[in-house]
C-alpha positions as CSV (number, residue, x, y, z in Angstrom):
1,X,-31.7,-4.2,5.5
2,X,-31.6,-7.5,3.7
3,X,-31.4,-11.0,5.2
4,X,-28.2,-11.5,7.5
5,X,-25.3,-13.0,6.1
6,X,-25.3,-16.8,7.0
7,X,-21.9,-18.0,8.2
8,X,-20.2,-21.6,8.9
9,X,-17.4,-21.1,11.3
10,X,-14.7,-24.0,10.8
11,X,-11.8,-24.4,13.6
12,X,-10.5,-27.5,15.3
13,X,-10.7,-25.6,18.6
14,X,-13.7,-25.4,20.5
15,X,-12.8,-22.3,22.3
16,X,-12.1,-20.7,18.9
17,X,-15.3,-21.6,17.3
18,X,-17.2,-20.4,20.1
19,X,-15.1,-17.0,20.4
20,X,-15.4,-16.6,16.4
21,X,-19.4,-17.1,16.5
22,X,-20.0,-15.1,19.6
23,X,-18.1,-12.0,18.0
24,X,-19.7,-12.5,14.2
25,X,-23.2,-12.9,15.9
26,X,-22.7,-9.6,17.7
27,X,-22.8,-7.8,14.3
28,X,-26.9,-7.5,13.2
29,X,-25.7,-8.2,9.6
30,X,-24.3,-11.7,10.1
31,X,-25.9,-14.9,11.4
32,X,-23.7,-17.8,12.4
33,X,-25.8,-20.8,11.0
34,X,-23.1,-23.6,12.3
35,X,-19.9,-24.5,13.9
36,X,-17.8,-27.2,12.5
37,X,-14.5,-29.0,14.1
38,X,-12.9,-30.3,11.1
39,X,-13.4,-30.4,7.1
40,X,-15.7,-33.6,7.3
41,X,-17.9,-32.0,9.9
42,X,-17.8,-28.7,7.6
43,X,-18.9,-30.6,4.6
44,X,-22.0,-32.2,5.9
45,X,-23.0,-28.9,7.2
46,X,-23.0,-27.5,3.7
47,X,-25.2,-30.1,2.6
48,X,-27.7,-29.4,5.4
49,X,-27.7,-25.5,5.9
50,X,-27.7,-22.5,3.5
51,X,-24.2,-20.9,3.8
52,X,-23.3,-17.6,2.4
53,X,-19.4,-17.4,3.6
54,X,-17.4,-19.9,5.5
55,X,-14.5,-18.9,7.8
56,X,-12.1,-21.7,7.5
57,X,-8.8,-22.6,9.9
58,X,-5.6,-23.0,8.1
59,X,-4.2,-25.6,10.5
60,X,-6.6,-28.7,11.2
61,X,-6.5,-32.4,11.8
62,X,-7.4,-35.0,9.2
63,X,-7.7,-32.5,6.5
64,X,-6.3,-29.1,6.4
65,X,-7.6,-26.0,5.3
66,X,-5.8,-25.8,2.3
67,X,-6.7,-29.3,1.0
68,X,-10.1,-28.9,1.9
69,X,-10.4,-25.6,0.0
70,X,-8.8,-27.4,-3.2
71,X,-11.5,-29.9,-2.9
72,X,-14.5,-27.8,-2.2
73,X,-14.1,-25.1,-4.8
74,X,-14.2,-27.0,-8.0
75,X,-17.5,-28.8,-6.8
76,X,-19.0,-26.0,-4.3
77,X,-17.8,-22.5,-5.2
78,X,-18.1,-20.1,-2.4
79,X,-16.8,-17.3,-0.4
80,X,-14.2,-18.4,2.0
81,X,-12.1,-16.4,4.5
82,X,-9.3,-18.0,6.2
83,X,-8.4,-17.5,9.7
84,X,-4.6,-18.2,9.6
85,X,-2.1,-18.5,12.5
86,X,0.8,-16.2,12.5
87,X,3.5,-18.4,11.9
88,X,5.9,-18.5,8.7
89,X,4.1,-21.8,7.7
90,X,0.8,-20.4,8.4
91,X,1.6,-17.8,6.1
92,X,2.6,-19.7,3.2
93,X,-0.3,-21.8,3.5
94,X,-2.6,-18.8,3.6
95,X,-1.2,-17.3,0.6
96,X,-1.6,-20.9,-1.1
97,X,-5.3,-21.0,-0.1
98,X,-5.9,-17.2,-1.7
99,X,-4.4,-18.8,-4.9
100,X,-6.9,-21.7,-4.2
101,X,-10.1,-19.7,-4.2
102,X,-10.1,-18.1,-0.9
103,X,-11.5,-14.4,-0.9
104,X,-9.3,-12.9,2.1
105,X,-8.0,-13.9,5.4
106,X,-7.5,-12.5,8.8
107,X,-4.6,-13.4,11.4
108,X,-5.8,-15.2,14.3
109,X,-5.1,-13.6,17.7
110,X,-2.2,-15.2,19.7
111,X,-3.8,-15.0,23.5
112,X,-6.5,-13.3,25.3
113,X,-4.3,-10.3,25.6
114,X,-4.7,-9.2,22.1
115,X,-7.1,-6.7,20.7
116,X,-10.3,-8.9,20.5
117,X,-12.5,-6.0,19.4
118,X,-10.3,-4.9,16.8
119,X,-9.8,-8.5,15.4
120,X,-13.5,-9.2,15.5
121,X,-14.3,-5.8,13.5
122,X,-11.8,-6.9,10.8
123,X,-13.0,-10.4,10.6
124,X,-16.8,-9.1,10.4
125,X,-16.0,-6.5,7.5
126,X,-13.8,-9.2,5.6
127,X,-17.0,-11.9,5.9
128,X,-19.4,-8.8,4.6
129,X,-16.9,-8.1,1.8
130,X,-16.6,-12.0,0.7
131,X,-20.4,-12.2,0.8
132,X,-20.3,-9.6,-2.2
133,X,-17.2,-11.2,-3.9
134,X,-17.1,-11.9,-7.4
135,X,-16.0,-15.3,-7.3
136,X,-15.5,-15.8,-10.9
137,X,-12.9,-13.0,-11.0
138,X,-9.6,-13.9,-12.2
139,X,-9.7,-17.7,-11.8
140,X,-10.0,-18.8,-15.5
141,X,-8.3,-16.0,-17.1
142,X,-5.0,-16.6,-19.0
143,X,-2.3,-13.5,-19.0
144,X,-1.5,-11.6,-22.0
145,X,2.2,-11.5,-22.1
146,X,3.4,-8.1,-22.4
147,X,6.7,-7.1,-24.5
148,X,9.4,-4.6,-23.1
149,X,10.0,-1.7,-25.2
150,X,13.5,-0.5,-24.4
151,X,13.3,3.0,-23.2
152,X,15.5,5.6,-21.7
153,X,12.4,7.5,-20.3
154,X,12.7,6.7,-16.6
155,X,9.3,5.5,-16.2
156,X,8.2,3.6,-13.1
157,X,5.2,1.2,-12.9
158,X,3.2,1.8,-9.7
159,X,0.6,-0.8,-8.5
160,X,-2.0,-0.9,-5.7
161,X,-4.1,-3.8,-4.7
162,X,-6.1,-5.2,-1.7
163,X,-8.9,-8.0,-1.3
164,X,-8.1,-10.5,-4.2
165,X,-4.8,-8.9,-4.9
166,X,-2.4,-11.6,-4.4
167,X,-4.1,-14.0,-7.2
168,X,-4.4,-10.4,-9.3
169,X,-0.7,-9.4,-8.7
170,X,0.3,-13.0,-9.6
171,X,-1.6,-12.8,-13.0
172,X,0.1,-9.4,-13.8
173,X,3.8,-10.3,-12.7
174,X,3.5,-13.6,-14.6
175,X,2.7,-11.5,-17.9
176,X,5.7,-9.0,-17.2
177,X,8.9,-9.0,-19.2
178,X,12.1,-9.6,-17.7
179,X,13.5,-6.3,-18.9
180,X,10.7,-4.1,-18.0
181,X,10.8,-0.9,-16.2
182,X,10.8,-0.8,-12.2
183,X,7.7,-1.8,-10.5
184,X,6.6,-0.8,-7.3
185,X,3.8,-3.0,-5.6
186,X,1.3,-2.1,-2.5
187,X,-0.9,-4.8,-1.3
188,X,-2.7,-4.3,1.7
189,X,-1.5,-7.4,3.9
190,X,0.2,-7.5,7.6
191,X,3.6,-7.8,7.9
192,X,4.0,-11.3,8.7
193,X,2.6,-12.2,5.1
194,X,4.4,-9.9,2.8
195,X,7.9,-11.6,2.6
196,X,6.0,-14.8,1.3
197,X,3.9,-12.9,-1.1
198,X,7.1,-11.6,-2.5
199,X,8.7,-14.8,-2.4
200,X,5.3,-16.1,-4.6
201,X,5.3,-13.3,-7.2
202,X,9.1,-14.0,-7.6
203,X,8.3,-17.3,-8.7
204,X,5.5,-16.4,-11.0
205,X,7.7,-13.8,-12.8
206,X,10.4,-13.3,-14.8
207,X,11.2,-10.1,-13.3
208,X,13.3,-10.1,-10.0
209,X,10.6,-9.4,-7.3
210,X,11.8,-8.6,-3.9
211,X,10.3,-7.5,-0.4
212,X,11.4,-3.9,-0.2
213,X,13.7,-2.3,2.5
214,X,14.3,1.2,3.0
215,X,16.8,2.7,0.5
216,X,16.4,-0.1,-2.2
217,X,17.4,1.4,-5.8
218,X,15.1,1.2,-8.5
219,X,16.2,-0.6,-11.4
220,X,15.0,-2.1,-14.7
221,X,14.0,-5.7,-14.6
222,X,13.0,-5.5,-10.8
223,X,9.8,-5.3,-8.7
224,X,9.7,-4.1,-5.1
225,X,6.9,-4.9,-2.8
226,X,6.4,-2.7,0.2
227,X,6.8,-4.6,3.3
228,X,3.4,-4.9,5.7
229,X,3.1,-2.3,8.5
230,X,5.4,0.2,6.7
231,X,4.3,2.9,4.1
232,X,6.7,2.7,0.8
233,X,7.3,5.7,-0.6
234,X,9.4,7.1,-3.8
235,X,12.3,9.5,-3.4
236,X,15.3,11.0,-5.5
237,X,18.7,10.9,-4.5
238,X,22.0,11.2,-6.0
239,X,22.3,8.7,-9.0
240,X,18.9,7.9,-9.4
241,X,15.6,6.8,-7.6
242,X,15.0,4.7,-4.5
243,X,12.1,3.9,-2.1
244,X,11.9,4.8,1.6
245,X,9.8,2.5,4.0
246,X,8.9,3.9,7.4
247,X,6.5,3.2,9.9
248,X,3.5,5.6,10.7
249,X,0.0,6.0,11.0
250,X,-2.6,4.3,8.9
251,X,-3.8,6.0,5.9
252,X,-7.5,5.4,4.6
253,X,-7.0,2.5,7.2
254,X,-4.1,0.8,5.9
255,X,-0.4,0.5,6.3
256,X,1.1,0.2,3.5
257,X,-1.4,2.7,2.0
258,X,-1.4,2.7,-1.9
259,X,-2.4,6.5,-1.7
260,X,0.9,7.4,0.1
261,X,3.0,5.7,-2.8
262,X,1.0,7.2,-5.6
263,X,1.2,10.9,-3.9
264,X,4.9,10.4,-3.5
265,X,5.1,9.6,-7.0
266,X,3.4,12.5,-8.3
267,X,6.2,14.8,-6.9
268,X,9.3,12.6,-7.8
269,X,8.0,11.2,-11.2
270,X,5.2,13.3,-12.4
271,X,4.3,12.4,-16.2
272,X,6.9,9.3,-16.1
273,X,4.6,7.4,-13.7
274,X,2.4,4.5,-14.6
275,X,-0.6,3.9,-12.1
276,X,-2.5,0.9,-11.5
277,X,-5.2,-0.1,-9.4
278,X,-6.4,-3.5,-9.1
279,X,-9.2,-5.4,-6.9
280,X,-9.8,-4.4,-3.6
281,X,-12.2,-3.4,-0.7
282,X,-12.3,0.3,-0.1
283,X,-11.0,3.3,-2.2
284,X,-7.2,3.3,-1.0
285,X,-5.6,4.5,-4.4
286,X,-8.0,6.2,-6.0
287,X,-7.3,9.8,-5.0
288,X,-3.7,9.1,-5.5
289,X,-4.5,7.8,-9.0
290,X,-6.4,10.9,-9.6
291,X,-3.3,13.1,-8.5
292,X,-1.0,11.1,-10.9
293,X,-3.3,11.6,-13.8
294,X,-3.6,15.4,-12.9
295,X,0.4,15.3,-13.0
296,X,0.4,14.0,-16.7
297,X,1.0,10.3,-15.5
298,X,-1.0,7.5,-17.6
299,X,-3.2,5.6,-15.4
300,X,-5.4,2.4,-15.3
301,X,-7.6,0.3,-13.3
302,X,-9.1,-3.1,-13.2
303,X,-12.4,-3.7,-14.7
304,X,-15.7,-4.9,-12.9
305,X,-15.8,-8.3,-14.3
306,X,-12.3,-9.7,-13.2
307,X,-12.2,-7.9,-9.8
308,X,-12.8,-10.1,-6.8
309,X,-14.0,-6.9,-5.2
310,X,-14.7,-3.8,-7.4
311,X,-14.0,-1.3,-4.5
312,X,-10.8,0.5,-5.4
313,X,-11.1,0.3,-9.2
314,X,-14.6,1.6,-8.6
315,X,-13.5,4.4,-6.3
316,X,-10.8,5.3,-9.1
317,X,-13.3,5.0,-12.3
318,X,-16.1,7.4,-10.3
319,X,-13.0,10.1,-9.5
320,X,-12.2,9.9,-13.1
321,X,-8.5,8.9,-12.2
322,X,-8.3,5.8,-14.6
323,X,-7.9,6.6,-18.3
324,X,-9.0,2.8,-18.9
325,X,-10.8,0.0,-17.1
326,X,-8.9,-3.2,-18.4
327,X,-9.4,-6.8,-17.9
328,X,-7.1,-8.6,-15.5
329,X,-5.6,-10.6,-18.1
330,X,-4.8,-7.5,-20.3
331,X,-3.3,-5.3,-17.6
332,X,0.1,-6.0,-18.0
333,X,0.0,-5.9,-22.0
334,X,-2.1,-2.3,-21.4
335,X,0.8,-1.0,-19.3
336,X,3.4,-1.6,-21.8
337,X,1.2,0.0,-24.5
338,X,1.8,3.2,-22.4
339,X,5.5,2.8,-21.9
340,X,7.1,5.1,-24.2
């Protein structure tokens, strides 16, 4: 056992600060070393105490969490977990915070009837993951633009991501050509946030990125993002391929799950699939990627140097599921080297 992870809790609500401190301190691997009611108090504490991870409220008076993060990261890079309100505006600001350098986020419970134990377990896991995050990751990378090769092969690109995924997906989609094969994306994220992520990716990409719904057809130049709280699968229908979205049990602790999508593609696509695993905590997607490779599909995973969290790609590499480990700025180009 090493030293406990030193955490600074920043939230404008005294009740929430104490609530988070109590829950985090219950974990023997975490020590809460400070409580701050706003960004200015947080800045003072960062000069006085040693901090490994900061939890940061999104909506605060004087200076909100996003603006504070944008000021902080260039001069004092550190792992940050955003504690987000479950509003449309809160979701948008949270995604902007991830782009500004936050490692991960957790949705703030709305009232005392919510699952307190479940919320704190998730927050503790994310704090631990953040403490090991590669802060350099993809921050200074410029994506290498890919060029589509016109093909009638019916190939489909499948991408899975978790912690660090919104930033990684933005890099990949920025480099995708407008006329490329269909893309299906699974990002571990709750339902309130995935519509905002789809909008963010659509703005970044020449492809048409949409929040998927059950029955959506696969089309060249179109990317479908799995909705939070639903598994996305691929199925064959008269006239082509479409996706299915369904509520079910979590797989590998997640819904949507990357493995669920990948395994469905084994049956429908086989060797016509191109599977990609990006940054993320855990091992979701590794077994599905292996099944794809064994079915003759082409497979890639993000390398350690550019992964915010080298969990999912590492698991894929350990299983021999990935043909190549690729830096994030080269993922799109590597994908299109595999397009027949």
